[in-house]
Each structure stands twice: as C-alpha cells, then as structure tokens.
OpenMM code with the backbone's topology and positions (N, CA, C; nanometers):
from openmm import Vec3, app, unit

residues = "MET GLY GLN ASN SER HIS ARG GLU PHE TRP LYS ALA LEU THR VAL GLU GLN ARG GLU VAL ILE ALA ASP GLN ALA GLY THR THR ALA GLU TYR LEU ARG GLN VAL LEU VAL TYR GLU ARG GLN PRO SER ALA ASP MET ALA LYS ARG LEU GLU GLU ALA THR GLN GLY VAL LEU THR ARG ARG THR LEU ARG PRO ASP LEU PHE ALA ASP MET GLN VAL SER THR GLN".split()
positions = [
    Vec3(9.2332, 9.1150, 9.3525),
    Vec3(9.2557, 9.2449, 9.2558),
    Vec3(9.3352, 9.3891, 9.3529),
    Vec3(9.3979, 9.4128, 9.3189),
    Vec3(9.4133, 9.5417, 9.4486),
    Vec3(9.4020, 9.6361, 9.3898),
    Vec3(9.4168, 9.8118, 9.3821),
    Vec3(9.3756, 9.9093, 9.4312),
    Vec3(9.4408, 9.9696, 9.2727),
    Vec3(9.5591, 9.9075, 9.2262),
    Vec3(9.6540, 9.9156, 9.0573),
    Vec3(9.5241, 9.8555, 8.9649),
    Vec3(9.5443, 9.7742, 9.0207),
    Vec3(9.4250, 9.6485, 8.9682),
    Vec3(9.3340, 9.6998, 8.8814),
    Vec3(9.2242, 9.7628, 9.0429),
    Vec3(9.1233, 9.8334, 9.0005),
    Vec3(9.1167, 9.9564, 8.8560),
    Vec3(9.1851, 10.0163, 8.9098),
    Vec3(9.2284, 10.1521, 8.8100),
    Vec3(9.2802, 10.0844, 8.6754),
    Vec3(9.3374, 9.9766, 8.6333),
    Vec3(9.3539, 9.9072, 8.5167),
    Vec3(9.2199, 9.8953, 8.4756),
    Vec3(9.1467, 9.8126, 8.5725),
    Vec3(9.0033, 9.7936, 8.5003),
    Vec3(8.9578, 9.8694, 8.4676),
    Vec3(8.9345, 9.9988, 8.5381),
    Vec3(8.8633, 10.0851, 8.4680),
    Vec3(8.9247, 10.1527, 8.3878),
    Vec3(9.0441, 10.1536, 8.3139),
    Vec3(9.1100, 10.1840, 8.2575),
    Vec3(9.0559, 10.1078, 8.0499),
    Vec3(9.0605, 9.9210, 8.0765),
    Vec3(9.0324, 9.8873, 8.0331),
    Vec3(8.8786, 9.8684, 7.9366),
    Vec3(8.7857, 9.9556, 8.0516),
    Vec3(8.6940, 9.9609, 7.9864),
    Vec3(8.6220, 10.0577, 7.9163),
    Vec3(8.5191, 10.0319, 7.8073),
    Vec3(8.5075, 10.1360, 7.7171),
    Vec3(8.3910, 10.2336, 7.7841),
    Vec3(8.3147, 10.3531, 7.7449),
    Vec3(8.2379, 10.4189, 7.8027),
    Vec3(8.1284, 10.3197, 7.8153),
    Vec3(8.0660, 10.2617, 7.7296),
    Vec3(7.9468, 10.1863, 7.7151),
    Vec3(7.9299, 10.0573, 7.8166),
    Vec3(8.0613, 10.0240, 7.8660),
    Vec3(8.0859, 9.9609, 7.9298),
    Vec3(8.1018, 9.9769, 8.1327),
    Vec3(8.1380, 10.0965, 8.1219),
    Vec3(8.1041, 10.2315, 8.2353),
    Vec3(7.9824, 10.2276, 8.2819),
    Vec3(7.9530, 10.2466, 8.2014),
    Vec3(7.7683, 10.3105, 8.1896),
    Vec3(7.7017, 10.1491, 8.2166),
    Vec3(7.7400, 10.0843, 8.1855),
    Vec3(7.6405, 9.9175, 8.1607),
    Vec3(7.6308, 9.8867, 8.3354),
    Vec3(7.7873, 9.8650, 8.3491),
    Vec3(7.8326, 9.8190, 8.5212),
    Vec3(7.7575, 9.9377, 8.6100),
    Vec3(7.7382, 10.0918, 8.5735),
    Vec3(7.6860, 10.1506, 8.6706),
    Vec3(7.5590, 10.1771, 8.6938),
    Vec3(7.4657, 10.1239, 8.6093),
    Vec3(7.3621, 10.1280, 8.5680),
    Vec3(7.3388, 9.9921, 8.6691),
    Vec3(7.3715, 9.8876, 8.6422),
    Vec3(7.4033, 9.7605, 8.6843),
    Vec3(7.4129, 9.7359, 8.8279),
    Vec3(7.4644, 9.8314, 8.8694),
    Vec3(7.4750, 9.8200, 9.0416),
    Vec3(7.4136, 9.9452, 9.0605),
    Vec3(7.2988, 10.0077, 9.0194),
    Vec3(7.2484, 10.1423, 9.1022),
    Vec3(7.3600, 10.2639, 9.1032),
    Vec3(7.3922, 10.2498, 8.9914),
    Vec3(7.5130, 10.4543, 9.0612),
    Vec3(7.5275, 10.4818, 8.9235),
    Vec3(7.6139, 10.5462, 8.9255),
    Vec3(7.6794, 10.6800, 8.7825),
    Vec3(7.8866, 10.6099, 8.7238),
    Vec3(7.8288, 10.6177, 8.6482),
    Vec3(8.0056, 10.6109, 8.5963),
    Vec3(8.0869, 10.6566, 8.6980),
    Vec3(8.0580, 10.8164, 8.6778),
    Vec3(8.1185, 10.8890, 8.8099),
    Vec3(8.1644, 10.8192, 8.9451),
    Vec3(8.0926, 10.8119, 8.9919),
    Vec3(8.0918, 10.7387, 9.1071),
    Vec3(8.2149, 10.6273, 9.1218),
    Vec3(8.1645, 10.5063, 8.9545),
    Vec3(8.2515, 10.4020, 8.9347),
    Vec3(8.3698, 10.4606, 8.9407),
    Vec3(8.3883, 10.5720, 8.8809),
    Vec3(8.5221, 10.5614, 8.8707),
    Vec3(8.6292, 10.6804, 9.0335),
    Vec3(8.5379, 10.7070, 9.0836),
    Vec3(8.6018, 10.7463, 9.1980),
    Vec3(8.6415, 10.6327, 9.2834),
    Vec3(8.5312, 10.5519, 9.2986),
    Vec3(8.5646, 10.3951, 9.3731),
    Vec3(8.7007, 10.3227, 9.2898),
    Vec3(8.7133, 10.3187, 9.1849),
    Vec3(8.8160, 10.2359, 9.1223),
    Vec3(8.9166, 10.3177, 9.0877),
    Vec3(8.8774, 10.4308, 9.0301),
    Vec3(9.1134, 10.5183, 9.0230),
    Vec3(9.1174, 10.6158, 9.1732),
    Vec3(9.0103, 10.6761, 9.2206),
    Vec3(9.0560, 10.7369, 9.3446),
    Vec3(9.0686, 10.6917, 9.4670),
    Vec3(8.9809, 10.5169, 9.4859),
    Vec3(9.0259, 10.5045, 9.6130),
    Vec3(8.9128, 10.5175, 9.7141),
    Vec3(8.7888, 10.5806, 9.6781),
    Vec3(8.6664, 10.6148, 9.7278),
    Vec3(8.6334, 10.4677, 9.7620),
    Vec3(8.5857, 10.4675, 9.9008),
    Vec3(8.5736, 10.3141, 9.9629),
    Vec3(8.3785, 10.3498, 9.9192),
    Vec3(8.3309, 10.2260, 9.8506),
    Vec3(8.1961, 10.1972, 9.8408),
    Vec3(8.1500, 10.1618, 10.0073),
    Vec3(8.0418, 10.1538, 9.9815),
    Vec3(7.9330, 10.0855, 10.1244),
    Vec3(7.9414, 9.9829, 10.0700),
    Vec3(7.9228, 9.8352, 10.1767),
    Vec3(7.9426, 9.7440, 10.1453),
    Vec3(7.8605, 9.6729, 10.0693),
    Vec3(7.7165, 9.7643, 10.1215),
    Vec3(7.5969, 9.7520, 10.0071),
    Vec3(7.6471, 9.7082, 9.8273),
    Vec3(7.6994, 9.8390, 9.8145),
    Vec3(7.7898, 9.9108, 9.6606),
    Vec3(7.8391, 9.8065, 9.6354),
    Vec3(7.9431, 9.7326, 9.7514),
    Vec3(8.0716, 9.6979, 9.6562),
    Vec3(8.0028, 9.5447, 9.6277),
    Vec3(7.8539, 9.5019, 9.7144),
    Vec3(7.8202, 9.3826, 9.6904),
    Vec3(7.7677, 9.3559, 9.5105),
    Vec3(7.7084, 9.5193, 9.5353),
    Vec3(7.6296, 9.5296, 9.4260),
    Vec3(7.7354, 9.5417, 9.2620),
    Vec3(7.8589, 9.6052, 9.3102),
    Vec3(7.9728, 9.6193, 9.1942),
    Vec3(7.9940, 9.4517, 9.1611),
    Vec3(8.0208, 9.3947, 9.2514),
    Vec3(8.0435, 9.1891, 9.2286),
    Vec3(7.9945, 9.2056, 9.1658),
    Vec3(7.8570, 9.2029, 9.1832),
    Vec3(7.7431, 9.1207, 9.0895),
    Vec3(7.7432, 9.1590, 8.9532),
    Vec3(7.7562, 9.3245, 8.9851),
    Vec3(7.7558, 9.3796, 8.8318),
    Vec3(7.8597, 9.3111, 8.6994),
    Vec3(7.9340, 9.2756, 8.8089),
    Vec3(8.0428, 9.2697, 8.6927),
    Vec3(8.0937, 9.1181, 8.6850),
    Vec3(8.0191, 9.0583, 8.7055),
    Vec3(8.0200, 8.8994, 8.7709),
    Vec3(8.1436, 8.8581, 8.8643),
    Vec3(8.1794, 8.9183, 8.9676),
    Vec3(8.2682, 8.9012, 9.0392),
    Vec3(8.4685, 8.9224, 9.0107),
    Vec3(8.4587, 8.9847, 8.9083),
    Vec3(8.5691, 9.0700, 8.8345),
    Vec3(8.6302, 9.1722, 8.9415),
    Vec3(8.5371, 9.2257, 8.9997),
    Vec3(8.5941, 9.3521, 9.0996),
    Vec3(8.4755, 9.2335, 9.2340),
    Vec3(8.5471, 9.2713, 9.3242),
    Vec3(8.4925, 9.2110, 9.4072),
    Vec3(8.4694, 9.2456, 9.5566),
    Vec3(8.3857, 9.2634, 9.6938),
    Vec3(8.3415, 9.3307, 9.7725),
    Vec3(8.4529, 9.2525, 9.8460),
    Vec3(8.5467, 9.1404, 9.8586),
    Vec3(8.6866, 9.1501, 9.9442),
    Vec3(8.7463, 9.2686, 9.9104),
    Vec3(8.8130, 9.2617, 9.7491),
    Vec3(8.9232, 9.3409, 9.7255),
    Vec3(8.8919, 9.5100, 9.7375),
    Vec3(8.7665, 9.5496, 9.7254),
    Vec3(8.6871, 9.6703, 9.7272),
    Vec3(8.6756, 9.7210, 9.8784),
    Vec3(8.6463, 9.6309, 9.9709),
    Vec3(8.6049, 9.6506, 10.1000),
    Vec3(8.6889, 9.5574, 10.2189),
    Vec3(8.7748, 9.5432, 10.1774),
    Vec3(8.8795, 9.4186, 10.2734),
    Vec3(8.8815, 9.4381, 10.4180),
    Vec3(8.8271, 9.5553, 10.4822),
    Vec3(8.8339, 9.6166, 10.5978),
    Vec3(8.7157, 9.5136, 10.6432),
    Vec3(8.6077, 9.5190, 10.5432),
    Vec3(8.4696, 9.4547, 10.5943),
    Vec3(8.4241, 9.2835, 10.5429),
    Vec3(8.5318, 9.2498, 10.4574),
    Vec3(8.5292, 9.1318, 10.3677),
    Vec3(8.6521, 9.0023, 10.3492),
    Vec3(8.7169, 9.0763, 10.5049),
    Vec3(8.8861, 9.0024, 10.4773),
    Vec3(8.8249, 8.8970, 10.4739),
    Vec3(8.8076, 8.8306, 10.5984),
    Vec3(8.7396, 8.7143, 10.6598),
    Vec3(8.6339, 8.5628, 10.5696),
    Vec3(8.5804, 8.7111, 10.4270),
    Vec3(8.4544, 8.6228, 10.3914),
    Vec3(8.5444, 8.4880, 10.3044),
    Vec3(8.4707, 8.4061, 10.2833),
    Vec3(8.5733, 8.2629, 10.2563),
    Vec3(8.5358, 8.3001, 10.0892),
    Vec3(8.6595, 8.2815, 10.0037),
    Vec3(8.6803, 8.2704, 9.8945),
    Vec3(8.6067, 8.1181, 9.7717),
    Vec3(8.4856, 8.1124, 9.7252),
    Vec3(8.4399, 8.0013, 9.6764),
    Vec3(8.5548, 7.9094, 9.5766),
    Vec3(8.5385, 7.7758, 9.5889),
    Vec3(8.6386, 7.7700, 9.4643),
    Vec3(8.5605, 7.6809, 9.3873),
    Vec3(8.4380, 7.7993, 9.3087),
    Vec3(8.3655, 7.6658, 9.2073),
    Vec3(8.4370, 7.6841, 9.0657),
] * unit.nanometer
topology = app.Topology()
chain = topology.addChain("A")
for resn in residues:
    res = topology.addResidue(resn, chain)
    for name in ("N", "CA", "C"):
        topology.addAtom(name, app.Element.getBySymbol(name[0]), res)
C-alpha cells in the first residue's frame, strides 16, 4: 500500500471508523489523517499500533519503509 493507497484508505473510512482506529492505536483521528493524507511519518511504535488497529490493512512496512523495509512478509 503506497501513499495514494493510504489516502484512499482514509477517504473510504467513515468518521466512526476513523475514531475507532485512532482510539485503538492510542492517537487521534486528526493525527491519523496527517499520517495517511499528508504523509507525516509516524514513529516506529505508532506504525506498529496502526498496523494492529487496522488488522494489517495498514502495515508498518508501508508506513515506515525506512525502518521496516527488510521485514519479512508473513504468508499466512
């Protein structure tokens, strides 16, 4: 999922879904918007929490390729 896909993911979410994901990740919907729409780089920890909050739809690898590019992709 590249940056355009992140933006499309954000647009497809309802306000309620944005709030739920942000809450599960321990952040705000506004911060989530900055990451997905305006390319703000989340911390490594936040990238992991966003991956968990979205059940892997967003991945730490696509959110922070500078940190997680070498990470093995699970083929489950």
